[in-house]
C-alpha positions in Angstrom: 3.8 4.9 11.3 4.2 4.3 7.4 2.4 1.5 5.7 5.4 -0.8 5.6 6.0 -0.5 9.4 2.4 -0.9 10.2 1.8 -3.9 8.1 5.1 -5.6 9.1 4.1 -5.0 12.7 0.7 -6.6 12.0 2.2 -9.7 10.2 4.8 -10.1 12.9 2.0 -10.4 15.5 1.0 -13.7 13.8 4.3 -15.2 14.8 2.6 -16.1 18.0 1.0 -19.6 17.4 -2.0 -18.9 19.7 -2.7 -15.5 17.9 -2.2 -17.3 14.5 -4.9 -19.9 15.6 -7.3 -17.3 16.9 -6.9 -15.2 13.6 -7.6 -18.2 11.4 -10.6 -19.0 13.4 -12.0 -15.6 13.3 -11.3 -15.4 9.5 -13.1 -18.8 9.0 -16.4 -17.6 10.6 -19.2 -16.1 8.6 -20.1 -13.7 11.4 -18.1 -11.8 14.0 -17.1 -13.9 17.0 -16.9 -13.4 20.7 -14.0 -13.8 23.1 -15.9 -16.8 24.5 -16.4 -18.4 21.1 -12.8 -17.9 20.1 -11.5 -19.2 23.5 -13.5 -22.4 23.2 -12.6 -23.0 19.6 -8.8 -22.6 20.3 -9.0 -24.3 23.8 -7.6 -21.4 25.8 -8.8 -19.4 28.8 -11.1 -16.3 28.0 -8.7 -14.0 29.5 -5.9 -15.2 27.2 -8.3 -15.0 24.2 -9.1 -11.4 25.2 -5.4 -10.4 25.4 -4.5 -12.0 22.0 -7.6 -10.8 20.2 -7.2 -7.2 21.4 -3.5 -7.4 20.3 -4.6 -8.5 16.8 -7.0 -5.7 16.7 -4.5 -3.1 18.0 -2.3 -4.2 15.1 -5.0 -3.8 12.5 -5.6 -7.4 11.6 -9.1 -7.5 13.3 -12.0 -5.1 13.4 -14.3 -4.9 16.5 -17.9 -4.4 16.9 -20.2 -4.5 19.9 -23.6 -6.4 20.0 -25.8 -8.2 22.5 -25.6 -11.9 21.8 -28.9 -12.5 23.5 -30.8 -10.3 21.0 -32.6 -8.7 23.8 -32.4 -4.9 24.5 -33.4 -2.6 27.3 -33.0 -3.1 31.1 -31.7 -6.5 32.0 -30.3 -7.3 28.7 -26.8 -7.2 29.8 -23.8 -5.4 28.4 -23.0 -5.8 24.7 -20.1 -8.3 23.9 -17.0 -7.3 22.0 -17.0 -9.1 18.6 -14.1 -9.6 16.3 -14.0 -10.1 12.6 -11.2 -9.9 9.9 -10.1 -6.4 9.1 -11.4 -4.9 5.9 -8.0 -3.6 4.6 -5.5 -5.7 2.8 -2.2 -6.4 4.5 0.9 -7.3 2.7 4.7 -6.8 3.0 7.1 -7.2 0.2 10.8 -6.6 0.5 11.8 -4.9 -1.7 8.6 -3.0 -1.9 6.4 -3.7 -4.8 3.2 -1.8 -6.0 1.5 -4.4 -8.2 -2.0 -3.4 -6.8 -1.2 0.2 -8.1 -0.1 -1.1 -11.4 -3.3 -3.2 -11.5 -5.5 -0.3 -10.6 -3.9 2.1 -13.2 -4.2 -0.4 -16.0 -7.8 -1.4 -15.1 -8.8 2.3 -15.3 -7.0 2.7 -18.6 -8.6 -0.3 -20.1 -12.0 0.8 -19.0 -11.5 4.4 -20.4 -10.2 3.0 -23.6 -13.1 0.7 -24.1 -15.5 3.7 -23.5 -13.6 6.3 -25.7 -11.7 4.3 -28.3 -8.3 6.1 -27.3 -5.6 3.4 -27.3 -5.2 1.8 -23.9 -1.4 2.6 -23.6 -2.0 6.2 -24.4 -4.7 6.5 -21.7 -2.5 4.4 -19.3 0.5 6.9 -19.6 -1.9 9.8 -19.0 -3.4 8.2 -15.9 0.0 7.3 -14.6 1.2 10.8 -15.2 -1.8 12.3 -13.4 -1.2 9.8 -10.4 2.5 10.9 -10.2 1.6 14.7 -10.1 -1.1 13.9 -7.5 1.3 12.3 -5.1 4.0 15.0 -5.5 1.5 17.7 -4.9 0.9 16.3 -1.4 4.8 16.8 -0.5 5.2 18.6 2.6 7.5 21.4 1.1 7.8 23.0 -2.3 11.1 23.4 -4.1 13.1 26.6 -3.9 15.5 25.6 -6.7 16.4 22.8 -8.9 18.5 21.0 -6.2 15.7 21.1 -3.6 13.2 19.9 -6.3 15.5 16.8 -6.9 15.5 16.2 -3.2 11.7 16.5 -2.9 11.2 14.2 -5.9 13.5 11.6 -4.2 11.5 11.9 -1.0 8.1 11.3 -2.8 9.6 8.3 -4.6 11.1 6.9 -1.4 7.5 6.7 0.0 6.5 4.6 -2.9 9.3 2.2 -2.8 11.7 3.4 -5.4 14.8 3.5 -3.2 16.5 6.6 -4.7 20.2 6.9 -4.7 22.4 9.9 -5.6 25.0 8.8 -8.1 27.2 11.5 -9.9 24.7 14.2 -9.3 21.8 12.2 -10.6 19.0 10.2 -8.8 19.0 6.6 -9.9 16.3 4.4 -8.5 17.5 1.1 -7.1 14.2 -0.6 -6.8 11.3 -1.0 -9.5 8.0 -1.3 -7.7 6.7 -3.1 -10.8 9.6 -5.5 -11.2 7.9 -8.8 -12.1 5.5 -6.9 -14.5 8.5 -5.1 -16.0 10.3 -8.4 -16.7 7.2 -9.9 -18.5 6.0 -6.7 -20.2 9.0 -4.4 -20.3 7.8 -1.7 -22.7 4.3 -1.4 -21.0 5.6 -1.4 -17.4 8.5 1.0 -18.2 6.3 3.4 -20.2 3.9 3.6 -17.3 6.7 4.1 -14.7 8.3 6.8 -16.8 5.0 8.7 -17.1 4.3 8.3 -13.4 7.7 9.6 -12.4 7.5 12.3 -15.0 4.2 13.3 -13.3 6.1 13.6 -10.0 8.7 15.9 -11.6 6.2 18.1 -13.4 4.4 18.7 -10.1 7.6 20.4 -8.9 7.5 23.2 -11.5 9.0 25.8 -12.1 12.1 23.7 -11.0 11.0 20.3 -12.3 13.7 17.5 -12.5 14.1 15.9 -15.8 13.0 12.2 -15.9 14.6 10.1 -18.6 14.3 6.5 -19.6 17.6 4.8 -19.1 17.2 1.1 -18.3 20.0 -0.4 -16.2 20.9 -3.6 -14.5 19.0 -4.3 -11.2 17.2 -0.9 -11.0 14.4 1.1 -12.2 14.4 2.3 -15.8 14.1 6.1 -15.0 16.9 8.3 -14.0 16.2 11.8 -12.5 18.5 14.8 -13.0 18.2 18.6 -12.2 16.0 20.5 -14.6 
């Protein structure tokens, strides 16, 4: 299951009003809660609370622990209770896919390195984005046999990261910009980072690297890929 499918399934689980109440209750508590506590808070039977809490956990919205609520241990202490708390991971769905967390992470790393070294932040950002692009392409399941297969692999990698590649007249245009809002406010900064990232993807497919060129267009990403 990819990230979008997983997160969409998790958020869809909250469409049920009882689950939504349980989730809000669990998230509002400073400590993990038991099924009995959740059932009492929401006003439902324990077996209903168990069903819905376990469904929330199965979809990744809650994490589970086990502990004896009496604080006793040893014989006669009873079985540990299953406790629920908010999942540690972030969950978000954006359609079309956006990657603002990635942009923030790359920029924060660039600013920190720039402050430590004196190298201009934009220069550092381009290098970090390029290295990130290389890294994600190096994890592709297959290696290119020729220029055409390299273009296909680049498109597959970029698909996984929300770019929505489309073949038009022998070129790969990217119908979605994962940094859309940022690109509207800081066009040169966002497009430079984006170009560096995609160029890193292309470079990782050497010796058949596609060519990544800046070619801004209406309602699409600013980069176009062609066979190298």
